[in-house]
N, C-alpha and C positions, 0 to 999 in steps of 0.2 A: 260355197258350199260346202265345198272338196278340203279345204284350210281346215274350214271351222272342226267337220269330223278330223283333218287325221290328228288337231291339235286334240280333241276331243277324247280318244283311244284312249286316256290316263285321268283322271279324276281333275278336274283346273273350273274353279270361279266363272264368271262372267266377267269378271274383271279382268282376270290374268287372260285372258283368252281375248277381250280384245285391245289388250295392250300390246302381247303376244304378234298380236294381227294389224296390228296400228288402227285399228277403227275401231268409232266414235259407240261410246257402251248399247249406247237404243237398238242403234241397228243388232249390235253381236246378238242383244235382246232379242229382237226381235228373228233371226238368221235361227241360234238354239231353239225358244219356242217354234215356229217353224216345221225341222231338220224331230222338236220331237215329238208332232202330232202328225207326223210322217211312221213314226218308231225307228229315226235312222239314230238316234241316240238317247237318250235314257239320264234323263233332268234327277237331279237326291240334294237333298235341305232346300224347301222353297220356302226361304223366307222365315218366322220362327213361331208359326204352325199357332199361333196363336198366344202365347207369349212371349213374354216383354223378354227382352237383355235385361240384362246384371247390372243393375244404376250400381255397384262400387265399380264392375267394371265400366263402366262408361266413365263415374269422376276418374278415374285414372287415367281413362286414353284422355281426356280435357287440360285434369291438372300436365301432365305430359307434352298435350300439346297445347297449352298454355308458356311453359318451356322453353319452346324454342325461339 
């Protein structure tokens, strides 16, 4: 948990924390949730808040991935 808190001194995504710590994404999500519940970190931008992602953006990403 100390390592997670250290990384979270600056704004990072859950995926970034997971990659930097070389820990499974699910484990990091649980740790971050526990730390947030304890008030030791702040969580910003959780999900889309009911909004759907931009379709054009998703199509461009799909097209780019298909080109690989």
